[in-house]
Backbone of each chain as nested JSON, in Angstrom:
{
  "chains": [
    {"id": "A", "residues": [
      {"number": 1, "name": "MET", "atoms": {"N": [0.922, -48.07, -7.96], "CA": [1.334, -48.731, -6.709], "C": [0.163, -49.479, -6.078]}},
      {"number": 2, "name": "SER", "atoms": {"N": [-1.028, -48.862, -6.171], "CA": [-2.187, -49.57, -5.608], "C": [-2.597, -50.753, -6.477]}},
      {"number": 3, "name": "ALA", "atoms": {"N": [-2.211, -50.729, -7.78], "CA": [-2.462, -51.899, -8.634], "C": [-1.614, -53.078, -8.175]}},
      {"number": 4, "name": "ILE", "atoms": {"N": [-0.369, -52.786, -7.749], "CA": [0.497, -53.856, -7.245], "C": [-0.067, -54.423, -5.943]}},
      {"number": 5, "name": "GLU", "atoms": {"N": [-0.619, -53.525, -5.114], "CA": [-1.265, -54.004, -3.885], "C": [-2.459, -54.908, -4.214]}},
      {"number": 6, "name": "GLY", "atoms": {"N": [-3.196, -54.545, -5.266], "CA": [-4.309, -55.393, -5.691], "C": [-3.839, -56.752, -6.179]}},
      {"number": 7, "name": "ILE", "atoms": {"N": [-2.697, -56.765, -6.896], "CA": [-2.146, -58.045, -7.374], "C": [-1.76, -58.931, -6.19]}},
      {"number": 8, "name": "ILE", "atoms": {"N": [-1.072, -58.318, -5.202], "CA": [-0.624, -59.109, -4.048], "C": [-1.819, -59.626, -3.245]}},
      {"number": 9, "name": "LEU", "atoms": {"N": [-2.865, -58.791, -3.127], "CA": [-4.054, -59.266, -2.416], "C": [-4.798, -60.317, -3.224]}},
      {"number": 10, "name": "ALA", "atoms": {"N": [-4.724, -60.218, -4.571], "CA": [-5.408, -61.225, -5.395], "C": [-4.719, -62.574, -5.297]}},
      {"number": 11, "name": "THR", "atoms": {"N": [-3.397, -62.595, -5.013], "CA": [-2.714, -63.879, -4.887], "C": [-3.055, -64.582, -3.568]}},
      {"number": 12, "name": "THR", "atoms": {"N": [-3.741, -63.89, -2.641], "CA": [-4.158, -64.596, -1.426], "C": [-5.383, -65.471, -1.676]}},
      {"number": 13, "name": "LEU", "atoms": {"N": [-6.117, -65.219, -2.763], "CA": [-7.341, -65.991, -2.994], "C": [-7.059, -67.47, -3.274]}},
      {"number": 14, "name": "PRO", "atoms": {"N": [-6.104, -67.84, -4.18], "CA": [-5.804, -69.277, -4.311], "C": [-5.216, -69.873, -3.053]}},
      {"number": 15, "name": "LEU", "atoms": {"N": [-4.518, -69.048, -2.239], "CA": [-4.006, -69.579, -0.973], "C": [-5.137, -69.868, -0.001]}},
      {"number": 16, "name": "LEU", "atoms": {"N": [-6.195, -69.038, -0.04], "CA": [-7.338, -69.333, 0.823], "C": [-8.059, -70.596, 0.359]}},
      {"number": 17, "name": "TRP", "atoms": {"N": [-8.09, -70.8, -0.973], "CA": [-8.664, -72.047, -1.476], "C": [-7.844, -73.241, -1.014]}},
      {"number": 18, "name": "LEU", "atoms": {"N": [-6.512, -73.087, -1.05], "CA": [-5.634, -74.159, -0.573], "C": [-5.804, -74.374, 0.926]}},
      {"number": 19, "name": "PHE", "atoms": {"N": [-6.044, -73.275, 1.665], "CA": [-6.259, -73.372, 3.11], "C": [-7.521, -74.166, 3.42]}},
      {"number": 20, "name": "ALA", "atoms": {"N": [-8.497, -74.136, 2.514], "CA": [-9.727, -74.909, 2.738], "C": [-9.613, -76.335, 2.22]}},
      {"number": 21, "name": "LYS", "atoms": {"N": [-8.862, -76.558, 1.125], "CA": [-8.946, -77.813, 0.409], "C": [-7.674, -78.646, 0.438]}},
      {"number": 22, "name": "ALA", "atoms": {"N": [-6.618, -78.221, 1.153], "CA": [-5.349, -78.941, 1.114], "C": [-5.493, -80.311, 1.765]}},
      {"number": 23, "name": "PRO", "atoms": {"N": [-4.717, -81.312, 1.299], "CA": [-4.9, -82.671, 1.821], "C": [-4.457, -82.845, 3.27]}},
      {"number": 24, "name": "THR", "atoms": {"N": [-3.357, -82.227, 3.675], "CA": [-2.873, -82.434, 5.038], "C": [-2.866, -81.124, 5.812]}},
      {"number": 25, "name": "ALA", "atoms": {"N": [-2.665, -81.245, 7.114], "CA": [-2.692, -80.065, 7.98], "C": [-1.483, -79.174, 7.728]}},
      {"number": 26, "name": "TRP", "atoms": {"N": [-0.325, -79.787, 7.33], "CA": [0.863, -78.969, 7.099], "C": [0.716, -78.109, 5.848]}},
      {"number": 27, "name": "ASP", "atoms": {"N": [0.007, -78.643, 4.842], "CA": [-0.272, -77.833, 3.654], "C": [-1.119, -76.613, 4.013]}},
      {"number": 28, "name": "ARG", "atoms": {"N": [-2.11, -76.837, 4.873], "CA": [-2.943, -75.708, 5.302], "C": [-2.135, -74.697, 6.099]}},
      {"number": 29, "name": "LEU", "atoms": {"N": [-1.174, -75.195, 6.885], "CA": [-0.35, -74.273, 7.671], "C": [0.557, -73.438, 6.764]}},
      {"number": 30, "name": "VAL", "atoms": {"N": [1.115, -74.067, 5.72], "CA": [1.929, -73.324, 4.747], "C": [1.092, -72.255, 4.061]}},
      {"number": 31, "name": "ALA", "atoms": {"N": [-0.154, -72.614, 3.678], "CA": [-1.026, -71.655, 2.999], "C": [-1.364, -70.486, 3.91]}},
      {"number": 32, "name": "TYR", "atoms": {"N": [-1.612, -70.78, 5.199], "CA": [-1.931, -69.695, 6.133], "C": [-0.745, -68.776, 6.354]}},
      {"number": 33, "name": "ASN", "atoms": {"N": [0.448, -69.362, 6.484], "CA": [1.647, -68.552, 6.716], "C": [1.902, -67.628, 5.534]}},
      {"number": 34, "name": "SER", "atoms": {"N": [1.782, -68.169, 4.333], "CA": [2.041, -67.377, 3.144], "C": [0.996, -66.279, 2.955]}},
      {"number": 35, "name": "ALA", "atoms": {"N": [-0.271, -66.598, 3.215], "CA": [-1.317, -65.585, 3.079], "C": [-1.148, -64.462, 4.1]}},
      {"number": 36, "name": "ALA", "atoms": {"N": [-0.721, -64.817, 5.317], "CA": [-0.51, -63.79, 6.336], "C": [0.632, -62.859, 5.944]}},
      {"number": 37, "name": "ASN", "atoms": {"N": [1.693, -63.419, 5.33], "CA": [2.785, -62.554, 4.882], "C": [2.336, -61.623, 3.764]}},
      {"number": 38, "name": "ARG", "atoms": {"N": [1.479, -62.12, 2.868], "CA": [0.973, -61.252, 1.807], "C": [0.118, -60.128, 2.36]}},
      {"number": 39, "name": "VAL", "atoms": {"N": [-0.686, -60.426, 3.372], "CA": [-1.516, -59.387, 3.973], "C": [-0.631, -58.334, 4.644]}},
      {"number": 40, "name": "THR", "atoms": {"N": [0.471, -58.792, 5.263], "CA": [1.397, -57.839, 5.877], "C": [1.996, -56.889, 4.838]}},
      {"number": 41, "name": "ALA", "atoms": {"N": [2.427, -57.443, 3.695], "CA": [2.991, -56.593, 2.644], "C": [1.943, -55.647, 2.07]}},
      {"number": 42, "name": "ALA", "atoms": {"N": [0.714, -56.124, 1.941], "CA": [-0.351, -55.259, 1.424], "C": [-0.644, -54.117, 2.382]}},
      {"number": 43, "name": "LEU", "atoms": {"N": [-0.571, -54.391, 3.703], "CA": [-0.758, -53.318, 4.687], "C": [0.367, -52.293, 4.594]}},
      {"number": 44, "name": "ALA", "atoms": {"N": [1.601, -52.756, 4.351], "CA": [2.721, -51.816, 4.22], "C": [2.546, -50.939, 2.985]}},
      {"number": 45, "name": "ILE", "atoms": {"N": [2.146, -51.555, 1.866], "CA": [1.919, -50.766, 0.648], "C": [0.79, -49.763, 0.86]}},
      {"number": 46, "name": "ALA", "atoms": {"N": [-0.275, -50.184, 1.55], "CA": [-1.397, -49.276, 1.799], "C": [-0.984, -48.11, 2.682]}},
      {"number": 47, "name": "SER", "atoms": {"N": [-0.085, -48.366, 3.646], "CA": [0.35, -47.267, 4.506], "C": [1.165, -46.246, 3.729]}},
      {"number": 48, "name": "VAL", "atoms": {"N": [1.942, -46.704, 2.729], "CA": [2.71, -45.746, 1.928], "C": [1.808, -45.013, 0.944]}},
      {"number": 49, "name": "VAL", "atoms": {"N": [0.857, -45.723, 0.351], "CA": [-0.022, -45.097, -0.64], "C": [-0.939, -44.069, 0.023]}},
      {"number": 50, "name": "LEU", "atoms": {"N": [-1.543, -44.45, 1.153], "CA": [-2.472, -43.545, 1.841], "C": [-1.769, -42.556, 2.75]}},
      {"number": 51, "name": "ASN", "atoms": {"N": [-0.442, -42.739, 2.936], "CA": [0.362, -41.877, 3.814], "C": [-0.157, -41.901, 5.254]}},
      {"number": 52, "name": "ARG", "atoms": {"N": [-0.472, -43.089, 5.726], "CA": [-0.887, -43.27, 7.118], "C": [0.159, -44.135, 7.807]}},
      {"number": 53, "name": "ALA", "atoms": {"N": [0.854, -43.574, 8.788], "CA": [1.905, -44.336, 9.475], "C": [1.321, -45.36, 10.449]}},
      {"number": 54, "name": "VAL", "atoms": {"N": [0.023, -45.21, 10.785], "CA": [-0.576, -46.117, 11.763], "C": [-0.678, -47.532, 11.189]}},
      {"number": 55, "name": "LEU", "atoms": {"N": [-0.895, -47.618, 9.86], "CA": [-1.066, -48.936, 9.246], "C": [0.211, -49.758, 9.343]}},
      {"number": 56, "name": "LEU", "atoms": {"N": [1.378, -49.097, 9.452], "CA": [2.621, -49.857, 9.594], "C": [2.684, -50.547, 10.947]}},
      {"number": 57, "name": "ASP", "atoms": {"N": [2.18, -49.872, 11.99], "CA": [2.134, -50.519, 13.306], "C": [1.197, -51.722, 13.271]}},
      {"number": 58, "name": "VAL", "atoms": {"N": [0.076, -51.564, 12.55], "CA": [-0.853, -52.693, 12.4], "C": [-0.16, -53.837, 11.67]}},
      {"number": 59, "name": "ALA", "atoms": {"N": [0.662, -53.511, 10.651], "CA": [1.354, -54.554, 9.893], "C": [2.365, -55.287, 10.763]}},
      {"number": 60, "name": "ILE", "atoms": {"N": [3.106, -54.544, 11.601], "CA": [4.089, -55.185, 12.487], "C": [3.395, -56.11, 13.474]}},
      {"number": 61, "name": "LEU", "atoms": {"N": [2.277, -55.638, 14.029], "CA": [1.547, -56.471, 14.986], "C": [0.975, -57.713, 14.303]}},
      {"number": 62, "name": "TYR", "atoms": {"N": [0.495, -57.538, 13.069], "CA": [-0.068, -58.684, 12.334], "C": [1.01, -59.716, 12.046]}},
      {"number": 63, "name": "ALA", "atoms": {"N": [2.21, -59.245, 11.644], "CA": [3.297, -60.174, 11.338], "C": [3.719, -60.932, 12.596]}},
      {"number": 64, "name": "ALA", "atoms": {"N": [3.839, -60.225, 13.721], "CA": [4.28, -60.879, 14.955], "C": [3.254, -61.901, 15.427]}},
      {"number": 65, "name": "LEU", "atoms": {"N": [1.955, -61.54, 15.374], "CA": [0.931, -62.461, 15.867], "C": [0.795, -63.679, 14.962]}},
      {"number": 66, "name": "SER", "atoms": {"N": [0.912, -63.476, 13.629], "CA": [0.813, -64.635, 12.739], "C": [2.014, -65.557, 12.909]}},
      {"number": 67, "name": "PHE", "atoms": {"N": [3.203, -64.968, 13.174], "CA": [4.384, -65.802, 13.424], "C": [4.217, -66.639, 14.682]}},
      {"number": 68, "name": "ILE", "atoms": {"N": [3.708, -66.005, 15.738], "CA": [3.515, -66.752, 16.987], "C": [2.495, -67.87, 16.795]}},
      {"number": 69, "name": "GLY", "atoms": {"N": [1.416, -67.569, 16.039], "CA": [0.4, -68.583, 15.811], "C": [0.908, -69.749, 14.992]}},
      {"number": 70, "name": "VAL", "atoms": {"N": [1.704, -69.446, 13.938], "CA": [2.212, -70.517, 13.078], "C": [3.182, -71.396, 13.844]}},
      {"number": 71, "name": "VAL", "atoms": {"N": [4.086, -70.79, 14.624], "CA": [5.068, -71.588, 15.364], "C": [4.377, -72.411, 16.444]}},
      {"number": 72, "name": "ALA", "atoms": {"N": [3.36, -71.838, 17.087], "CA": [2.649, -72.597, 18.111], "C": [1.911, -73.779, 17.511]}},
      {"number": 73, "name": "LEU", "atoms": {"N": [1.259, -73.577, 16.362], "CA": [0.555, -74.684, 15.718], "C": [1.524, -75.752, 15.235]}},
      {"number": 74, "name": "ALA", "atoms": {"N": [2.704, -75.321, 14.721], "CA": [3.677, -76.295, 14.232], "C": [4.226, -77.126, 15.378]}},
      {"number": 75, "name": "ARG", "atoms": {"N": [4.513, -76.487, 16.519], "CA": [5.003, -77.248, 17.674], "C": [3.938, -78.17, 18.224]}},
      {"number": 76, "name": "PHE", "atoms": {"N": [2.663, -77.709, 18.141], "CA": [1.558, -78.527, 18.619], "C": [1.402, -79.783, 17.763]}},
      {"number": 77, "name": "MET", "atoms": {"N": [1.554, -79.62, 16.415], "CA": [1.442, -80.792, 15.549], "C": [2.69, -81.645, 15.58]}},
      {"number": 78, "name": "GLU", "atoms": {"N": [3.822, -81.056, 15.983], "CA": [5.054, -81.837, 16.098], "C": [4.943, -82.845, 17.224]}},
      {"number": 79, "name": "ARG", "atoms": {"N": [4.261, -82.477, 18.304], "CA": [4.069, -83.402, 19.427], "C": [2.927, -84.362, 19.202]}},
      {"number": 80, "name": "GLY", "atoms": {"N": [2.287, -84.324, 18.042], "CA": [1.279, -85.312, 17.736], "C": [-0.153, -84.886, 17.965]}},
      {"number": 81, "name": "GLY", "atoms": {"N": [-0.414, -83.61, 18.136], "CA": [-1.774, -83.153, 18.369], "C": [-2.44, -82.661, 17.098]}},
      {"number": 82, "name": "GLY", "atoms": {"N": [-3.709, -82.371, 17.203], "CA": [-4.406, -81.732, 16.109], "C": [-4.953, -82.685, 15.082]}},
      {"number": 83, "name": "PHE", "atoms": {"N": [-5.408, -82.124, 13.994], "CA": [-6.04, -82.898, 12.92], "C": [-4.981, -83.348, 11.932]}},
      {"number": 84, "name": "ARG", "atoms": {"N": [-5.172, -84.524, 11.356], "CA": [-4.258, -85.01, 10.334], "C": [-4.892, -84.908, 8.972]}}
    ]},
    {"id": "B", "residues": [
      {"number": 1, "name": "MET", "atoms": {"N": [11.032, -44.084, -9.007], "CA": [11.18, -44.91, -10.212], "C": [11.848, -46.249, -9.873]}},
      {"number": 2, "name": "ILE", "atoms": {"N": [13.009, -46.141, -9.196], "CA": [13.694, -47.366, -8.784], "C": [12.857, -48.116, -7.754]}},
      {"number": 3, "name": "GLY", "atoms": {"N": [12.223, -47.362, -6.865], "CA": [11.388, -47.999, -5.863], "C": [10.202, -48.705, -6.486]}},
      {"number": 4, "name": "ALA", "atoms": {"N": [9.569, -48.069, -7.482], "CA": [8.438, -48.713, -8.154], "C": [8.883, -49.968, -8.893]}},
      {"number": 5, "name": "ALA", "atoms": {"N": [10.104, -49.925, -9.488], "CA": [10.611, -51.123, -10.178], "C": [10.877, -52.24, -9.189]}},
      {"number": 6, "name": "LEU", "atoms": {"N": [11.421, -51.899, -7.998], "CA": [11.676, -52.921, -6.979], "C": [10.369, -53.545, -6.497]}},
      {"number": 7, "name": "VAL", "atoms": {"N": [9.365, -52.691, -6.27], "CA": [8.079, -53.221, -5.797], "C": [7.43, -54.089, -6.868]}},
      {"number": 8, "name": "ALA", "atoms": {"N": [7.565, -53.685, -8.148], "CA": [6.968, -54.485, -9.224], "C": [7.664, -55.831, -9.363]}},
      {"number": 9, "name": "SER", "atoms": {"N": [9.012, -55.859, -9.224], "CA": [9.713, -57.146, -9.313], "C": [9.374, -58.031, -8.12]}},
      {"number": 10, "name": "GLY", "atoms": {"N": [9.189, -57.41, -6.956], "CA": [8.761, -58.186, -5.796], "C": [7.384, -58.787, -5.99]}},
      {"number": 11, "name": "ALA", "atoms": {"N": [6.468, -58.03, -6.605], "CA": [5.132, -58.562, -6.885], "C": [5.199, -59.689, -7.904]}},
      {"number": 12, "name": "LEU", "atoms": {"N": [6.126, -59.58, -8.87], "CA": [6.309, -60.672, -9.841], "C": [6.776, -61.944, -9.136]}},
      {"number": 13, "name": "LEU", "atoms": {"N": [7.729, -61.79, -8.19], "CA": [8.19, -62.961, -7.434], "C": [7.065, -63.547, -6.591]}},
      {"number": 14, "name": "VAL", "atoms": {"N": [6.202, -62.677, -6.058], "CA": [5.077, -63.174, -5.255], "C": [4.125, -63.992, -6.113]}},
      {"number": 15, "name": "VAL", "atoms": {"N": [3.867, -63.521, -7.338], "CA": [2.969, -64.263, -8.238], "C": [3.579, -65.615, -8.615]}},
      {"number": 16, "name": "VAL", "atoms": {"N": [4.898, -65.626, -8.902], "CA": [5.576, -66.877, -9.262], "C": [5.547, -67.856, -8.088]}},
      {"number": 17, "name": "GLY", "atoms": {"N": [5.793, -67.352, -6.889], "CA": [5.762, -68.211, -5.713], "C": [4.375, -68.759, -5.432]}},
      {"number": 18, "name": "THR", "atoms": {"N": [3.34, -67.973, -5.74], "CA": [1.984, -68.473, -5.557], "C": [1.682, -69.624, -6.519]}},
      {"number": 19, "name": "PHE", "atoms": {"N": [2.155, -69.468, -7.778], "CA": [2.001, -70.588, -8.722], "C": [2.734, -71.824, -8.208]}},
      {"number": 20, "name": "GLY", "atoms": {"N": [3.913, -71.645, -7.631], "CA": [4.652, -72.779, -7.102], "C": [3.924, -73.454, -5.957]}},
      {"number": 21, "name": "ILE", "atoms": {"N": [3.361, -72.642, -5.039], "CA": [2.64, -73.227, -3.907], "C": [1.411, -73.992, -4.396]}},
      {"number": 22, "name": "MET", "atoms": {"N": [0.745, -73.474, -5.41], "CA": [-0.454, -74.156, -5.884], "C": [-0.124, -75.408, -6.69]}},
      {"number": 23, "name": "ARG", "atoms": {"N": [1.011, -75.439, -7.374], "CA": [1.282, -76.542, -8.286], "C": [1.95, -77.726, -7.605]}},
      {"number": 24, "name": "PHE", "atoms": {"N": [2.785, -77.479, -6.59], "CA": [3.533, -78.569, -5.989], "C": [2.612, -79.483, -5.186]}},
      {"number": 25, "name": "ARG", "atoms": {"N": [3.075, -80.737, -4.994], "CA": [2.219, -81.742, -4.374], "C": [2.758, -82.22, -3.037]}},
      {"number": 26, "name": "ASP", "atoms": {"N": [3.693, -81.51, -2.443], "CA": [4.35, -81.976, -1.236], "C": [4.522, -80.797, -0.285]}},
      {"number": 27, "name": "VAL", "atoms": {"N": [4.57, -81.102, 0.997], "CA": [4.714, -80.02, 1.961], "C": [6.072, -79.339, 1.806]}},
      {"number": 28, "name": "TYR", "atoms": {"N": [7.116, -80.133, 1.614], "CA": [8.467, -79.554, 1.549], "C": [8.656, -78.744, 0.277]}},
      {"number": 29, "name": "SER", "atoms": {"N": [8.101, -79.218, -0.842], "CA": [8.166, -78.441, -2.078], "C": [7.396, -77.137, -1.946]}},
      {"number": 30, "name": "ARG", "atoms": {"N": [6.239, -77.211, -1.264], "CA": [5.462, -75.988, -1.042], "C": [6.207, -75.013, -0.148]}},
      {"number": 31, "name": "LEU", "atoms": {"N": [6.951, -75.54, 0.81], "CA": [7.73, -74.656, 1.673], "C": [8.825, -73.952, 0.876]}},
      {"number": 32, "name": "GLN", "atoms": {"N": [9.433, -74.676, -0.071], "CA": [10.465, -74.033, -0.885], "C": [9.868, -72.934, -1.759]}},
      {"number": 33, "name": "ALA", "atoms": {"N": [8.695, -73.197, -2.361], "CA": [8.051, -72.178, -3.188], "C": [7.609, -70.984, -2.349]}},
      {"number": 34, "name": "SER", "atoms": {"N": [7.161, -71.244, -1.11], "CA": [6.779, -70.123, -0.25], "C": [8.002, -69.329, 0.184]}},
      {"number": 35, "name": "GLY", "atoms": {"N": [9.189, -69.969, 0.2], "CA": [10.396, -69.202, 0.469], "C": [10.708, -68.207, -0.622]}},
      {"number": 36, "name": "VAL", "atoms": {"N": [10.431, -68.601, -1.877], "CA": [10.615, -67.659, -2.996], "C": [9.725, -66.443, -2.823]}},
      {"number": 37, "name": "SER", "atoms": {"N": [8.434, -66.686, -2.542], "CA": [7.507, -65.555, -2.525], "C": [7.603, -64.772, -1.222]}},
      {"number": 38, "name": "ASP", "atoms": {"N": [7.778, -65.454, -0.1], "CA": [7.71, -64.742, 1.172], "C": [8.999, -64.013, 1.509]}},
      {"number": 39, "name": "ASN", "atoms": {"N": [10.125, -64.705, 1.371], "CA": [11.369, -64.026, 1.748], "C": [11.832, -63.058, 0.674]}},
      {"number": 40, "name": "ALA", "atoms": {"N": [12.045, -63.566, -0.556], "CA": [12.597, -62.706, -1.604], "C": [11.586, -61.662, -2.075]}},
      {"number": 41, "name": "GLY", "atoms": {"N": [10.352, -62.127, -2.367], "CA": [9.367, -61.203, -2.926], "C": [8.955, -60.106, -1.965]}},
      {"number": 42, "name": "LEU", "atoms": {"N": [8.627, -60.489, -0.729], "CA": [8.151, -59.475, 0.201], "C": [9.288, -58.594, 0.705]}},
      {"number": 43, "name": "ALA", "atoms": {"N": [10.516, -59.127, 0.77], "CA": [11.656, -58.269, 1.111], "C": [11.91, -57.251, 0.002]}},
      {"number": 44, "name": "LEU", "atoms": {"N": [11.753, -57.668, -1.264], "CA": [11.898, -56.716, -2.373], "C": [10.803, -55.651, -2.326]}},
      {"number": 45, "name": "VAL", "atoms": {"N": [9.574, -56.069, -1.98], "CA": [8.474, -55.107, -1.894], "C": [8.753, -54.058, -0.815]}},
      {"number": 46, "name": "LEU", "atoms": {"N": [9.213, -54.528, 0.356], "CA": [9.446, -53.571, 1.449], "C": [10.641, -52.666, 1.157]}},
      {"number": 47, "name": "LEU", "atoms": {"N": [11.71, -53.241, 0.546], "CA": [12.846, -52.388, 0.155], "C": [12.413, -51.348, -0.871]}},
      {"number": 48, "name": "GLY", "atoms": {"N": [11.566, -51.756, -1.821], "CA": [11.066, -50.813, -2.81], "C": [10.224, -49.72, -2.19]}},
      {"number": 49, "name": "LEU", "atoms": {"N": [9.466, -50.054, -1.141], "CA": [8.676, -49.021, -0.457], "C": [9.573, -48.038, 0.268]}},
      {"number": 50, "name": "VAL", "atoms": {"N": [10.695, -48.528, 0.848], "CA": [11.642, -47.612, 1.51], "C": [12.242, -46.65, 0.488]}},
      {"number": 51, "name": "VAL", "atoms": {"N": [12.606, -47.173, -0.702], "CA": [13.216, -46.308, -1.712], "C": [12.17, -45.4, -2.345]}},
      {"number": 52, "name": "TYR", "atoms": {"N": [10.923, -45.866, -2.439], "CA": [9.892, -45.185, -3.222], "C": [9.516, -43.827, -2.635]}},
      {"number": 53, "name": "GLU", "atoms": {"N": [9.376, -43.767, -1.328], "CA": [8.853, -42.534, -0.745], "C": [9.942, -41.537, -0.368]}},
      {"number": 54, "name": "GLY", "atoms": {"N": [11.212, -41.836, -0.718], "CA": [12.262, -40.916, -0.323], "C": [12.548, -41.026, 1.162]}},
      {"number": 55, "name": "TRP", "atoms": {"N": [13.247, -40.036, 1.712], "CA": [13.55, -40.113, 3.137], "C": [12.366, -39.605, 3.924]}},
      {"number": 56, "name": "ALA", "atoms": {"N": [11.882, -40.417, 4.848], "CA": [10.74, -40.05, 5.685], "C": [10.896, -40.768, 7.01]}},
      {"number": 57, "name": "PRO", "atoms": {"N": [10.256, -40.273, 8.06], "CA": [10.334, -40.994, 9.345], "C": [9.686, -42.37, 9.296]}},
      {"number": 58, "name": "MET", "atoms": {"N": [8.798, -42.581, 8.289], "CA": [8.159, -43.881, 8.148], "C": [9.161, -44.974, 7.756]}},
      {"number": 59, "name": "ASP", "atoms": {"N": [10.336, -44.565, 7.23], "CA": [11.307, -45.534, 6.727], "C": [11.835, -46.444, 7.821]}},
      {"number": 60, "name": "TRP", "atoms": {"N": [12.014, -45.914, 9.021], "CA": [12.571, -46.735, 10.087], "C": [11.591, -47.82, 10.488]}},
      {"number": 61, "name": "THR", "atoms": {"N": [10.303, -47.476, 10.476], "CA": [9.308, -48.508, 10.782], "C": [9.269, -49.564, 9.69]}},
      {"number": 62, "name": "LEU", "atoms": {"N": [9.415, -49.113, 8.412], "CA": [9.444, -50.077, 7.301], "C": [10.653, -50.987, 7.402]}},
      {"number": 63, "name": "LEU", "atoms": {"N": [11.816, -50.412, 7.78], "CA": [13.015, -51.235, 7.912], "C": [12.895, -52.205, 9.073]}},
      {"number": 64, "name": "PHE", "atoms": {"N": [12.218, -51.757, 10.155], "CA": [11.996, -52.668, 11.275], "C": [11.069, -53.815, 10.875]}},
      {"number": 65, "name": "LEU", "atoms": {"N": [10.041, -53.485, 10.071], "CA": [9.148, -54.537, 9.592], "C": [9.887, -55.509, 8.681]}},
      {"number": 66, "name": "LEU", "atoms": {"N": [10.791, -54.965, 7.839], "CA": [11.591, -55.819, 6.953], "C": [12.5, -56.745, 7.754]}},
      {"number": 67, "name": "LEU", "atoms": {"N": [13.143, -56.195, 8.796], "CA": [14.013, -57.018, 9.653], "C": [13.211, -58.09, 10.372]}},
      {"number": 68, "name": "LEU", "atoms": {"N": [12.022, -57.696, 10.845], "CA": [11.166, -58.657, 11.55], "C": [10.759, -59.805, 10.639]}},
      {"number": 69, "name": "MET", "atoms": {"N": [10.391, -59.475, 9.39], "CA": [9.969, -60.543, 8.481], "C": [11.15, -61.394, 8.052]}},
      {"number": 70, "name": "LEU", "atoms": {"N": [12.332, -60.779, 7.882], "CA": [13.498, -61.574, 7.493], "C": [13.955, -62.488, 8.619]}},
      {"number": 71, "name": "VAL", "atoms": {"N": [13.667, -62.126, 9.88], "CA": [14.046, -63.007, 10.988], "C": [12.99, -64.092, 11.193]}},
      {"number": 72, "name": "THR", "atoms": {"N": [11.705, -63.721, 11.127], "CA": [10.669, -64.67, 11.535], "C": [10.257, -65.649, 10.444]}},
      {"number": 73, "name": "ASN", "atoms": {"N": [10.414, -65.287, 9.157], "CA": [9.966, -66.199, 8.106], "C": [10.771, -67.496, 8.038]}},
      {"number": 74, "name": "PRO", "atoms": {"N": [12.12, -67.47, 8.107], "CA": [12.841, -68.747, 8.124], "C": [12.553, -69.587, 9.364]}},
      {"number": 75, "name": "ILE", "atoms": {"N": [12.273, -68.921, 10.495], "CA": [11.958, -69.691, 11.705], "C": [10.631, -70.414, 11.54]}},
      {"number": 76, "name": "ALA", "atoms": {"N": [9.632, -69.733, 10.964], "CA": [8.333, -70.371, 10.758], "C": [8.443, -71.512, 9.748]}},
      {"number": 77, "name": "THR", "atoms": {"N": [9.214, -71.288, 8.674], "CA": [9.396, -72.336, 7.663], "C": [10.083, -73.56, 8.249]}},
      {"number": 78, "name": "HIS", "atoms": {"N": [11.155, -73.323, 9.034], "CA": [11.873, -74.426, 9.661], "C": [10.989, -75.164, 10.66]}},
      {"number": 79, "name": "SER", "atoms": {"N": [10.14, -74.415, 11.361], "CA": [9.269, -75.038, 12.352], "C": [8.241, -75.944, 11.683]}},
      {"number": 80, "name": "ILE", "atoms": {"N": [7.673, -75.479, 10.558], "CA": [6.686, -76.303, 9.843], "C": [7.366, -77.548, 9.268]}},
      {"number": 81, "name": "ALA", "atoms": {"N": [8.564, -77.372, 8.683], "CA": [9.257, -78.503, 8.069], "C": [9.66, -79.533, 9.116]}},
      {"number": 82, "name": "LYS", "atoms": {"N": [10.146, -79.06, 10.286], "CA": [10.524, -79.997, 11.337], "C": [9.301, -80.713, 11.893]}},
      {"number": 83, "name": "SER", "atoms": {"N": [8.185, -79.996, 11.99], "CA": [6.955, -80.611, 12.47], "C": [6.484, -81.713, 11.54]}},
      {"number": 84, "name": "ALA", "atoms": {"N": [6.586, -81.464, 10.21], "CA": [6.168, -82.492, 9.254], "C": [7.16, -83.647, 9.237]}},
      {"number": 85, "name": "PHE", "atoms": {"N": [8.452, -83.36, 9.465], "CA": [9.465, -84.42, 9.389], "C": [9.438, -85.313, 10.617]}},
      {"number": 86, "name": "VAL", "atoms": {"N": [9.212, -84.712, 11.78], "CA": [9.19, -85.506, 13.005], "C": [8.015, -86.465, 12.999]}},
      {"number": 87, "name": "GLN", "atoms": {"N": [6.904, -86.048, 12.402], "CA": [5.729, -86.898, 12.337], "C": [5.803, -87.914, 11.211]}},
      {"number": 88, "name": "ARG", "atoms": {"N": [6.976, -88.094, 10.579], "CA": [7.184, -89.057, 9.483], "C": [6.22, -88.791, 8.339]}},
      {"number": 89, "name": "HIS", "atoms": {"N": [6.029, -87.536, 8.032], "CA": [5.077, -87.173, 6.988], "C": [5.783, -87.208, 5.642]}},
      {"number": 90, "name": "THR", "atoms": {"N": [5.262, -88.039, 4.718], "CA": [5.895, -88.128, 3.405], "C": [5.146, -87.347, 2.342]}},
      {"number": 91, "name": "GLY", "atoms": {"N": [3.918, -86.925, 2.617], "CA": [3.173, -86.167, 1.638], "C": [2.413, -87.033, 0.654]}},
      {"number": 92, "name": "GLU", "atoms": {"N": [2.474, -88.368, 0.832], "CA": [1.814, -89.232, -0.139], "C": [0.433, -89.67, 0.332]}},
      {"number": 93, "name": "ASP", "atoms": {"N": [0.332, -90.004, 1.615], "CA": [-0.964, -90.451, 2.108], "C": [-1.585, -89.345, 2.962]}},
      {"number": 94, "name": "PRO", "atoms": {"N": [-2.769, -88.862, 2.576], "CA": [-3.357, -87.777, 3.361], "C": [-3.872, -88.242, 4.714]}},
      {"number": 95, "name": "THR", "atoms": {"N": [-4.256, -89.506, 4.838], "CA": [-4.914, -90.053, 6.033], "C": [-5.981, -89.107, 6.547]}}
    ]}
  ]
}
């Protein structure tokens, strides 16, 4: 089970590369959203493997905050702000 | 056993979706590939975790996290796509 968590965390590395090197701002936003979801799933797997229920609360908070950040950035770029 | 199989298939979908995000050349295509990995893959992973540990009080928190991700992921995807579409973004010129 922890090997699967390692696989999911390893798939965030090309997304971080895309987050640095993507041509447009929307590509970077897609990469950030996807990487944040992977981190949330990895936190859930870690909470089951380590049998710590606290990590699930951390995962819920991480998912909610990343969602708010992504939607705020998308609305900000929809009105014409930010980097192109 | 069933839970481990569900989590493994979810991880397979996550890997496939990552290849899709890296290979596609457009924002909308990348959003579709991220839908494969984020909605289907991570929902399978969380369902597999609920089945894997048997009945435990942790299950309700896992189900709440699953519901939260199933509600918020399409909203974030739609928000990014609408943001790119309103700005007349075609994905061809990086400017």
